[in-house]
Backbone as CSV, one residue per row, in Angstrom:
resi,resn,N_x,N_y,N_z,CA_x,CA_y,CA_z,C_x,C_y,C_z
1,MET,93.614,109.381,81.508,94.280,109.065,82.749,93.626,107.847,83.387
2,THR,94.420,107.047,84.061,93.932,105.841,84.716,93.031,106.206,85.886
3,GLN,92.001,105.399,86.069,91.071,105.641,87.169,91.768,105.404,88.508
4,LEU,91.430,106.213,89.488,91.998,106.064,90.819,91.448,104.825,91.511
5,SER,92.253,104.267,92.396,91.786,103.153,93.218,90.853,103.710,94.297
6,PRO,90.032,102.850,94.902,89.182,103.326,95.994,89.983,103.954,97.138
7,ILE,91.157,103.420,97.425,91.997,103.980,98.488,92.458,105.396,98.111
8,GLN,92.838,105.590,96.865,93.220,106.940,96.422,92.021,107.882,96.480
9,GLU,90.878,107.415,96.043,89.672,108.249,96.039,89.323,108.745,97.440
10,VAL,89.411,107.858,98.437,89.048,108.258,99.798,90.040,109.278,100.341
11,HIS,91.303,109.171,99.972,92.279,110.151,100.434,92.078,111.515,99.763
12,VAL,91.680,111.506,98.507,91.324,112.767,97.838,90.111,113.378,98.530
13,GLN,89.118,112.553,98.834,87.917,113.039,99.513,88.273,113.669,100.856
14,LEU,89.109,113.004,101.643,89.472,113.547,102.955,90.272,114.840,102.825
15,ALA,91.221,114.876,101.893,92.003,116.103,101.691,91.084,117.253,101.280
16,ARG,90.094,116.973,100.439,89.130,118.016,100.051,88.284,118.460,101.238
17,ASP,87.869,117.500,102.070,87.086,117.836,103.269,87.877,118.762,104.184
18,TYR,89.136,118.408,104.438,89.963,119.205,105.346,90.262,120.575,104.741
19,LYS,90.500,120.622,103.446,90.754,121.903,102.776,89.530,122.812,102.898
20,MET,88.351,122.257,102.647,87.122,123.034,102.743,86.909,123.522,104.181
21,MET,87.191,122.675,105.151,87.055,123.046,106.551,87.991,124.214,106.883
22,LEU,89.230,124.124,106.441,90.207,125.176,106.706,89.843,126.481,105.999
23,GLU,89.330,126.384,104.797,88.908,127.595,104.075,87.740,128.274,104.788
24,TRP,86.876,127.481,105.370,85.709,128.010,106.080,86.126,128.718,107.365
25,LEU,87.181,128.255,108.024,87.654,128.814,109.291,88.541,130.034,109.053
26,GLN,87.992,131.071,108.530,88.783,132.228,108.134,89.363,133.013,109.302
27,ASP,88.748,132.951,110.476,89.241,133.721,111.616,90.233,132.953,112.480
28,TRP,90.592,131.777,112.084,91.484,130.939,112.881,92.881,130.889,112.259
29,ASP,93.895,130.864,113.110,95.262,130.610,112.649,96.137,130.316,113.863
30,THR,97.365,129.944,113.609,98.332,129.633,114.656,99.675,130.233,114.261
31,GLN,100.559,130.347,115.220,101.892,130.879,114.939,102.862,129.782,114.510
32,VAL,102.476,128.526,114.619,103.344,127.411,114.240,103.336,127.293,112.714
33,GLU,104.478,127.587,112.105,104.569,127.716,110.646,104.039,126.484,109.900
34,ALA,104.434,125.290,110.321,104.046,124.069,109.595,102.538,123.861,109.554
35,VAL,101.846,124.366,110.562,100.401,124.131,110.612,99.591,125.425,110.516
36,LYS,100.187,126.472,109.972,99.420,127.690,109.710,98.301,127.356,108.720
37,ARG,97.194,128.001,108.871,96.009,127.743,108.042,96.351,127.736,106.553
38,GLU,97.032,128.766,106.075,97.349,128.856,104.643,98.255,127.701,104.191
39,ASN,99.161,127.261,105.065,100.045,126.147,104.714,99.298,124.825,104.669
40,LEU,98.378,124.632,105.609,97.583,123.404,105.586,96.668,123.357,104.365
41,ILE,96.084,124.493,103.996,95.250,124.551,102.787,96.087,124.201,101.562
42,ALA,97.271,124.798,101.458,98.156,124.512,100.320,98.587,123.050,100.322
43,PHE,98.840,122.495,101.492,99.255,121.099,101.593,98.119,120.166,101.178
44,CYS,96.888,120.508,101.564,95.731,119.713,101.117,95.640,119.726,99.594
45,GLN,95.778,120.911,98.991,95.690,121.010,97.527,96.819,120.236,96.862
46,LEU,98.027,120.336,97.410,99.158,119.583,96.864,98.899,118.086,96.951
47,THR,98.344,117.647,98.067,98.010,116.227,98.237,97.008,115.789,97.181
48,ILE,95.961,116.567,96.998,94.934,116.254,95.989,95.566,116.177,94.602
49,ASP,96.339,117.193,94.249,96.955,117.235,92.919,97.888,116.052,92.692
50,ARG,98.696,115.735,93.686,99.664,114.640,93.523,98.966,113.282,93.426
51,ILE,97.893,113.090,94.185,97.144,111.827,94.072,96.508,111.737,92.690
52,LEU,95.844,112.808,92.251,95.171,112.780,90.953,96.144,112.583,89.795
53,ASN,97.384,113.002,89.978,98.404,112.834,88.934,99.288,111.604,89.155
54,TRP,98.892,110.746,90.066,99.617,109.499,90.337,101.066,109.763,90.752
55,GLU,101.285,110.787,91.559,102.637,111.160,91.975,102.935,110.835,93.439
56,LEU,101.998,110.170,94.123,102.226,109.804,95.518,102.050,108.309,95.710
57,PRO,103.028,107.627,96.295,102.809,106.231,96.665,101.805,106.169,97.819
58,VAL,101.205,105.017,98.010,100.138,104.866,98.998,100.589,105.274,100.394
59,ASP,101.785,104.878,100.802,102.218,105.204,102.164,102.375,106.710,102.358
60,LYS,102.875,107.407,101.368,103.052,108.859,101.488,101.694,109.560,101.432
61,MET,100.809,109.076,100.572,99.469,109.644,100.470,98.791,109.580,101.837
62,TRP,98.890,108.441,102.490,98.288,108.267,103.802,98.926,109.221,104.812
63,ARG,100.253,109.308,104.817,100.952,110.174,105.775,100.590,111.640,105.574
64,TRP,100.468,112.084,104.344,100.147,113.489,104.082,98.751,113.824,104.595
65,VAL,97.778,112.971,104.325,96.416,113.226,104.814,96.394,113.121,106.340
66,TRP,97.106,112.149,106.885,97.160,111.996,108.332,97.785,113.222,108.990
67,PHE,98.817,113.814,108.383,99.445,115.012,108.956,98.421,116.137,109.100
68,VAL,97.614,116.351,108.085,96.595,117.410,108.154,95.567,117.050,109.223
69,GLN,95.124,115.797,109.223,94.146,115.360,110.218,94.711,115.540,111.637
70,TRP,95.924,115.102,111.865,96.566,115.227,113.170,96.676,116.706,113.557
71,SER,97.041,117.548,112.612,97.162,118.978,112.886,95.824,119.553,113.338
72,LEU,94.762,119.191,112.655,93.431,119.698,113.014,92.998,119.204,114.386
73,ILE,93.385,117.983,114.727,93.045,117.436,116.044,93.845,118.142,117.137
74,THR,95.154,118.291,116.946,95.977,118.908,117.989,95.671,120.390,118.167
75,LEU,95.136,121.018,117.147,94.752,122.426,117.242,93.297,122.593,117.691
76,TRP,92.654,121.499,118.070,91.283,121.488,118.588,90.249,121.980,117.576
77,ILE,90.516,121.737,116.310,89.549,122.107,115.270,88.579,120.956,115.035
78,ILE,89.081,119.747,115.119,88.230,118.557,115.071,88.566,117.706,116.291
79,GLU,87.660,116.811,116.669,87.876,115.932,117.815,88.139,114.514,117.323
80,THR,89.018,113.836,118.012,89.430,112.489,117.620,88.244,111.547,117.475
81,ASP,87.403,111.465,118.502,86.278,110.523,118.463,85.300,110.844,117.337
82,GLU,84.997,112.122,117.172,84.063,112.509,116.106,84.644,112.213,114.729
83,GLU,85.930,112.493,114.551,86.546,112.250,113.245,86.648,110.750,112.966
84,ARG,86.966,109.974,113.988,86.991,108.523,113.825,85.605,108.010,113.434
85,ASP,84.575,108.504,114.119,83.208,108.064,113.812,82.790,108.496,112.405
86,ARG,83.291,109.630,111.949,82.966,110.108,110.600,83.706,109.314,109.528
87,THR,84.992,109.031,109.770,85.805,108.417,108.712,85.788,106.888,108.709
88,ARG,85.518,106.275,109.850,85.525,104.804,109.891,84.588,104.189,108.853
89,PRO,83.329,104.626,108.754,82.452,104.047,107.723,82.968,104.292,106.303
90,ILE,83.587,105.452,106.094,84.135,105.764,104.767,85.238,104.767,104.419
91,PHE,86.141,104.519,105.371,87.224,103.576,105.119,86.711,102.142,104.999
92,HIS,85.739,101.751,105.815,85.202,100.397,105.718,84.563,100.151,104.350
93,GLU,83.832,101.138,103.853,83.266,101.004,102.510,84.380,100.892,101.467
94,THR,85.424,101.673,101.650,86.559,101.646,100.723,87.240,100.293,100.748
95,TYR,87.428,99.731,101.938,88.029,98.398,102.036,87.176,97.377,101.276
96,GLU,85.887,97.438,101.494,84.993,96.485,100.830,85.039,96.637,99.312
97,ARG,85.107,97.880,98.829,85.215,98.108,97.379,86.551,97.597,96.831
98,SER,87.536,97.469,97.719,88.866,96.993,97.325,89.046,95.505,97.643
99,TRP,87.980,94.833,98.022,88.011,93.415,98.379,88.937,93.149,99.558
100,ILE,88.937,94.088,100.508,89.707,93.943,101.734,88.706,93.865,102.885
101,THR,88.893,92.898,103.757,88.019,92.782,104.912,88.317,93.930,105.871
102,PRO,87.292,94.712,106.210,87.538,95.804,107.162,88.066,95.247,108.486
103,PRO,88.996,95.944,109.097,89.542,95.446,110.372,88.479,95.468,111.463
104,LYS,88.605,94.549,112.388,87.724,94.579,113.541,88.112,95.804,114.363
105,THR,87.125,96.463,114.922,87.399,97.659,115.698,87.235,97.350,117.167
106,LYS,88.018,98.018,117.958,87.958,97.840,119.400,87.798,99.212,120.029
107,GLU,86.724,99.373,120.752,86.492,100.648,121.433,87.373,100.695,122.661
108,ILE,88.058,101.817,122.832,88.908,101.959,124.014,88.460,103.132,124.855
């Protein structure tokens, strides 16, 4: 199988991180079907599998990981600032490995 691009690798890493986080939170759940714990775990695994099998275009890969991230933020499982601080260096390294200049950041 062809090696994944750095952008694909980082999305697999994030989907695995979120899946592991959700698996660890065994006492948590919500009544909203789309973001129920078991559905988010399954969606993370589907995202990982589809990326590893080259079945997701870049825009969809990003949207799928973002949906899980957004769900975790809106459900108060992770905080926006903390997650940004955690993932920004990961993405900047990925950009550099892909010969892309990391975007300038603006604190708001």
